[in-house]
C-alpha positions as CSV (number, residue, x, y, z in Angstrom):
1,M,41.3,39.0,65.3
2,L,38.0,40.7,66.5
3,A,38.7,43.3,63.9
4,W,39.5,41.2,60.9
5,I,36.9,41.6,58.1
6,P,37.2,38.3,55.8
7,F,37.3,38.6,52.2
8,L,38.4,42.3,52.4
9,Q,41.7,41.8,54.4
10,P,44.3,39.5,54.7
11,A,44.1,36.6,57.1
12,P,46.2,37.5,60.1
13,G,49.1,35.1,60.8
14,V,49.0,33.3,57.0
15,S,49.6,36.5,54.9
16,A,53.3,36.4,55.4
17,Y,53.2,32.8,53.7
18,W,50.2,33.1,51.4
19,W,52.5,31.4,48.6
20,A,52.9,28.3,50.4
21,L,49.2,27.7,49.9
22,V,49.6,27.2,46.2
23,F,51.1,23.7,46.9
24,P,47.8,22.1,48.9
25,L,45.3,24.2,46.7
26,S,46.9,22.7,43.6
27,V,46.6,19.2,45.2
28,F,43.0,19.6,46.2
29,V,42.0,21.0,42.8
30,S,43.8,18.0,41.0
31,M,42.2,15.6,43.2
32,A,38.8,16.8,42.7
33,W,39.1,17.2,39.0
34,R,40.8,13.8,38.6
35,T,38.1,12.3,40.6
36,V,35.3,13.5,38.3
37,R,37.1,13.0,34.9
38,Q,38.8,9.8,35.5
39,K,36.7,6.7,34.2
40,D,38.4,4.4,36.8
41,L,40.8,4.8,39.7
42,N,43.8,3.2,38.0
43,G,46.5,5.5,37.6
44,Y,44.7,8.1,39.9
45,W,47.6,9.2,42.2
46,P,50.2,9.7,39.2
47,S,47.9,11.7,37.3
48,V,46.9,13.9,40.5
49,A,50.7,14.3,41.0
50,R,51.4,15.2,37.3
51,M,48.5,17.8,37.2
52,S,49.6,19.3,40.6
53,A,53.1,19.8,39.2
54,Q,51.7,21.5,36.0
55,I,49.7,23.9,38.0
56,V,52.7,24.7,40.3
57,V,55.1,25.2,37.3
58,G,52.4,27.2,35.4
59,M,51.9,29.5,38.5
60,L,55.9,30.0,38.6
61,S,56.2,30.7,35.0
62,L,53.3,33.0,35.2
63,F,55.2,34.8,38.2
64,V,58.5,34.8,36.3
65,G,56.9,36.4,33.4
66,L,54.9,38.9,35.2
67,A,58.1,39.9,37.1
68,I,60.2,40.2,33.9
69,I,57.6,42.5,32.6
70,I,57.1,44.8,35.5
71,R,60.9,45.0,36.6
72,V,62.8,45.1,33.4
73,I,60.1,45.8,30.4
74,M,58.0,48.6,32.1
75,P,60.8,50.9,33.4
76,L,62.0,51.0,29.6
77,M,58.7,52.5,28.5
78,P,58.8,56.2,27.9
79,V,56.8,58.0,30.3
80,D,54.3,60.5,28.2
């Protein structure tokens, strides 16, 4: 831990489970965004849950799309 340089190296102990941090990050971003943008707090938590789900689904769809491009389409391209 003494030789760890933040922002230049992955955090020790968390780097194997970095993908699990998407869920709390999406919830916290949704909470902050909804707090600033909503006029009243009626329906606050359902809108936070809906926005969090949209963020997670968007990230998963980007992952699947890029994985298809990298693993299927790129190997079929000619090498010149």
